[in-house]
Steps between C-alpha positions, in 0.01 A plus 500: 500500500448463875170393654399576862224300654281616795504283804346531848735509798402237749805508730789749563825392669873561516742241351877565523426871572284536184128585502325198348149379466270223382295626205198329354449477130170336415533250784871448457732629775843627407787646704558860397750768598313807635805730553388742234158545669583502873167666577288206369282311746322163510186515284636756253589434139843542335616490139763226491764433239747209525457464873521870586204721602547827307206703611194487720160476325152562636241234442337691213824530309576131559157413369563703181828319444329160542234606246756612247692174551177298443425696185856431373436126506397377843844559657361646826333344800148578587460864610487564869150483651325793666536873454 
């Protein structure tokens, strides 16, 4: 089974001709490949699996995933604030 985790894009940049980004997961920043979601912008959410952003999520969808993860045993970070 695969598990994608929502993260908030805080920076977008090119590295060796690949679209990359810094993505925040509950206060932890990770380097993520954004090539599959070239339209993503800073401040948006992406569903990330093993270092690859697979799809863009709106904040409401990201919040729902965080809530489901929390119900499954506290695996998710705190839901995003606002909205």
